[in-house]
C-alpha positions in Angstrom: 117.3 298.5 167.1 118.7 301.3 169.2 120.8 304.4 168.6 124.5 304.8 168.5 125.7 306.2 171.9 127.3 309.6 171.7 130.6 310.2 173.6 129.0 312.7 176.1 126.1 310.1 176.9 128.8 307.4 177.4 130.7 309.5 179.8 127.5 310.5 181.9 126.2 307.0 181.7 129.6 305.3 182.8 129.8 307.9 185.7 126.3 307.1 186.8 126.7 303.4 186.9 130.1 303.7 188.8 128.5 306.1 191.4 125.6 303.7 191.9 127.8 300.6 192.2 130.1 302.4 194.7 127.1 303.6 196.8 125.3 300.3 196.9 127.8 297.5 196.1 131.1 298.6 197.5 133.3 295.7 198.5 131.4 293.2 196.3 133.7 293.7 193.3 137.3 294.6 192.8 136.8 296.4 189.5 134.0 297.3 187.0 134.4 297.2 183.3 132.0 299.4 181.4 132.4 299.5 177.7 130.3 300.7 174.8 129.8 299.6 171.2 127.4 301.1 168.8 124.0 301.1 170.7 125.2 298.9 173.5 126.7 299.4 177.0 128.2 296.3 178.5 128.8 295.9 182.3 131.2 293.4 183.7 132.5 292.9 187.2 135.6 291.4 188.6 135.6 289.9 192.0 138.1 288.4 194.6 137.7 284.6 194.2 136.6 282.3 197.0 138.6 279.3 196.9 138.1 276.3 199.4 141.1 275.1 201.4 143.0 272.3 199.7 141.7 273.4 196.2 143.0 272.7 193.6 144.0 269.0 194.0 147.6 268.0 193.4 146.9 266.7 189.9 145.3 269.9 188.7 147.0 271.5 185.8 147.8 274.8 187.6 148.9 275.9 190.9 146.6 277.3 193.6 148.1 280.8 192.8 147.7 280.5 189.1 144.0 279.3 189.7 143.3 282.3 191.9 144.8 284.7 189.4 143.0 283.3 186.5 139.7 283.7 188.5 140.5 287.3 189.5 141.0 288.2 185.8 137.8 286.4 184.6 134.9 288.9 184.3 131.6 288.3 185.6 129.1 289.4 182.9 126.3 291.4 184.4 124.3 293.0 181.7 123.9 294.6 178.4 122.2 297.9 178.0 120.5 299.1 174.7 120.4 302.8 174.2 117.1 304.1 172.7 118.1 307.8 172.5 116.9 308.7 176.0 119.3 308.5 178.9 116.7 307.1 181.4 115.1 304.7 179.0 117.5 301.8 178.0 116.7 298.3 177.1 118.2 295.6 179.3 119.5 292.1 178.7 120.5 290.0 181.5 123.8 287.7 181.0 122.4 284.1 181.2 125.3 281.8 182.1 123.1 278.8 181.5 123.0 279.9 177.7 126.2 281.9 177.7 124.5 284.9 176.1 122.4 287.9 176.8 118.8 287.5 177.3 116.1 290.1 176.9 114.9 291.0 180.4 112.5 293.3 182.1 113.1 295.6 185.0 111.7 295.1 188.5 108.6 297.1 187.7 107.8 294.8 184.6 108.9 297.5 182.1 111.1 296.8 179.2 112.9 300.2 179.6 114.7 301.8 182.6 117.7 303.5 183.9 121.3 302.2 183.9 121.2 302.0 187.6 118.1 299.8 187.7 119.8 297.5 185.3 122.8 297.1 187.3 120.7 296.5 190.5 118.8 293.8 188.7 122.0 292.0 187.3 124.0 292.5 190.7 122.6 289.3 192.0 125.9 287.9 190.5 127.7 290.0 193.1 125.7 288.6 196.2 128.3 285.8 196.6 
């Protein structure tokens, strides 16, 4: 279910997420990608990779620079929001890397519905490094 997101709601929602991320997670990501499709809002983050000295080994199929650049350009999927027609009552799905898909989630207060900011905070564990 869900409701297709109107352009004005998209703009306000993106601004809210970016403002919250900048206020609370500055320096933990290099870029946020927020995209909308029908009733969904997807949030991905890009980070500066941490690569150990001496990696990759000499027989690795790409150079260290290629490896680092590939990691820089690989998004970290944070979450997917589902719009229900109210700007503070979104459904939330956390990206589960173990299953490589979005999984229905609850917010910290046990509710199935909450704000975009709360969804970002819940999924920002991937930015903890």
